[in-house]
N, C-alpha and C positions, 0 to 999 in steps of 0.2 A: 112206724115213723122212726126215722133216724133221730137219735137223741143228741142234743148238743153236748159236747165234751168240755167246752169252755164257754165263758160268757160271750165271746166274740164269734162263736160258731152257732148257727141257728139250726133248729130241727126242721127237717123236710120229710114228707112222705116218700117212700120208695116208689118206683113205678107201679109195683103190684098193689100198693096201698092207695093209689089215686082212685077215687070213686066218682062216677058220673054225676051223682047228685051234688057232690061238693064242688065239682067244676062248674056245673050249671048254676049253682048258687053264686059262685065267684063271678060268673059272667052276668049275673042279674042286676048289678048296680051300675048306674051311669058313670060314676067316678072310676070304678074298676075297669069298665070298658074303655075309658079314656087311656088309662095306664096300659091296658092290653094292646090297644091300637098303636100307641106310641112305641112300645117295645117291639111289636111286629113290624112296624114301618122301618125302624132303625136296624133291626136284626142284631143288636149288640146290647150288652148290659149297660144300664143307665143308673145313676145315683138317684136316691129318693129326692134330693134337692132339684133334680132336673125337671120334675113334674110340678107344675103350678096349678094345683087343684083348688077350686073355690070352696074349700072346707078348712076346718081348723087342723092344726098339726096333729092333734091326737086322733082325729077322724081319719086323716091321711094314713097315720100309722096303723090304724085298725084295718083300713082297706088293703094295705100291703100285707098285713098278717093273714087276712082271709085268702088273698091270692097265694101266699106261700103255703099255708096249711092245707089248701085244697090241691096243691101240686101244680098250679098254673105257672108260678114263677119260682126261681131259685134265687135266694138272697145270700150274699157273701160280703164280708168286709174286705175293703182294700184301703189300707191306712185308716183314716177316720170316716171314710165314706162307706155307706151300705149300698152295694150294687144290686140291681135287679135284672135278672135275665129270664126271658120266656122259655119255658120247658117244651118247646115245640116238638122235639123228637119224641118225648114221652107222650104228649097229648096226641100226636099223629099216630103213634103206634097203638095206643089204647082206643082211640075214638077217631078213626080215619075220616077226614073231611069236616069234622066238627069245628075245629078252630078256624079254618078258612071260611066256612059257612057263617059263623058268628061274626068274623071280621068283615065279610062282605055285607052282611045285613046291617051291622053297625055303621059302615060307611054309607050305605044307601039311606039309612035313617038320618045320619048327620047331614047328608046332602039335601034331603027334604027339609030339614030344619035350618039350613043355611049355616051349619057349623063347619069348622075346618076338618 
């Protein structure tokens, strides 16, 4: 894992350090799937405050940390905002088709449950 060199730089796993079990764990939570779907839909980095998750701020922070430490997202500071970007290139290179399959399954499930 790349280590942070300053308090404003966050540690991320390198592509070679991303593990399937960590990615699957990150995908296993409904709140993290919401974040994943939104990032994939926009295709751009979004601030943490963009997401209106129905959980406490500390729980939201936990979910973003799980996504970052598993290698699903990359977080970086821009001014005072922490931006989150999907690591699609890394995930597609390591696990071809996995991300698209998970996103499609999550969309079908949301449609069945009447969610957006």
